[in-house]
C-alpha positions in Angstrom: 10.3 -17.8 -18.3 10.7 -14.1 -17.4 9.6 -12.6 -14.2 9.5 -9.0 -13.3 10.3 -8.1 -9.7 8.1 -4.9 -9.2 7.4 -3.4 -5.8 4.1 -2.1 -5.0 1.0 -1.8 -7.2 2.8 -0.6 -10.3 5.4 -1.5 -12.6 7.6 0.3 -14.8 8.9 -2.4 -17.4 12.4 -0.9 -18.1 13.0 0.0 -14.6 11.9 -3.1 -12.6 14.5 -5.9 -12.3 13.8 -9.1 -14.0 14.8 -12.7 -13.6 14.9 -14.3 -17.0 15.3 -18.1 -16.9 16.6 -19.3 -20.4 17.5 -22.8 -21.4 21.1 -22.4 -20.6 21.6 -19.4 -18.3 19.6 -17.1 -15.9 19.7 -13.3 -16.4 19.0 -11.3 -13.3 18.8 -7.3 -13.2 17.6 -4.3 -15.1 18.5 -2.6 -18.2 22.1 -1.6 -17.7 22.8 -3.6 -14.5 22.6 -7.4 -15.2 24.2 -10.6 -13.9 24.3 -13.8 -15.9 24.5 -17.1 -14.1 24.8 -20.6 -15.5 22.0 -22.9 -14.5 24.2 -24.5 -12.0 25.1 -21.1 -10.2 21.4 -20.2 -10.3 20.4 -23.5 -8.6 23.2 -22.8 -5.7 21.6 -19.2 -5.4 18.1 -20.6 -5.1 19.3 -23.1 -2.3 21.0 -20.3 -0.4 17.9 -18.3 -0.4 15.6 -21.1 0.5 17.9 -22.1 3.4 17.9 -18.8 4.8 21.7 -18.2 4.3 20.9 -15.2 2.0 
C-alpha cells in the first residue's frame, strides 16, 4: 500500500511525501529524502503516534 501525504486540495506527486508499506519494510519520505523502517520499527512508530507520545 502506498499513500501520499498531500496538504490541501492539490498534490504534486514527486513533491508530496509518501508512506510505502511493503511486505518486509516501510519507506517514508519524498524523492531524495527517505527513511526505510523494518515492519517492527514501523509498528513502534505507529504506537507512539497513536498514544500521543509523538
